[in-house]
Phi, psi and omega in degrees: 000132176266134180258131177257167177305319180297319177302318179296310179302315176300322181297317179293323175296315180299314178301312180303315183294322178300314181294316179300325183266005175069028179269066191290327178291320176298318181296319177301322179296344181284343188272146168281146185303338182250017179286161180222140173255119189235128176238098180297153178274327184250151175298127180060031174300136182255337189240116176277342187269323185250004179231140183296141175238159171295325183199137174210090185246137176269183184296328177299313181292322177294321177297320178294321178297312182294321177300318181294313181296327179271351186291139176286334182262016176274087188290339176286353181243037173236107000288165182287143170295155180227154181221165177212124176262126173248105190247146170283151179302128183296145173269143173259113183267331179216141174220103180245085182299324182296322176271350182066035183240135185219145179229130176237159181224120186227124177268141180207163166251139182235123178246131176235135182221147176205127180059232181268002183257142179218134174233141181246126176239137172258133186206168173236129178250130174247122181249130172256114183249149176230144177267117179233122180049043176079005180235141173285136179226157182271114174277319176203150177224127180243126180242109175267112178283140179298322179252050183303338181271007181275166172275137185240146165280198179286128169262104187281318185260203189230113178297000000 
């Protein structure tokens, strides 16, 4: 299967829509078993392992997050948080068809709301995608918040 730029861009839009619509199980199926979701704490941070991050979750932690978000007994999520991604058309930074590896870069505004509270985050998301069995999957996702050095309340969902 040959992957086009439009396939990659459509994938990014589809992922954002899944999150906005609360289809977390479908979203989780996009991930490779060894994937990581990383939100650095510092501007231009290079190391997720030896430097503190806002978030660095493997598939086990992502599954726990999804279980909590889907759970009927998650009282801290009554009513549930909701989110909305407003994304700029993604850039395709790398296309390596031979290795089945692709990298996109997407600027976006992310809004998360619950009850009377709403927070707006400006960010850049870098997706490392791999083609596995004819399907694009997320190998890694890095989300750099524009104001990463600010104090944050709880970010319940996933930008």
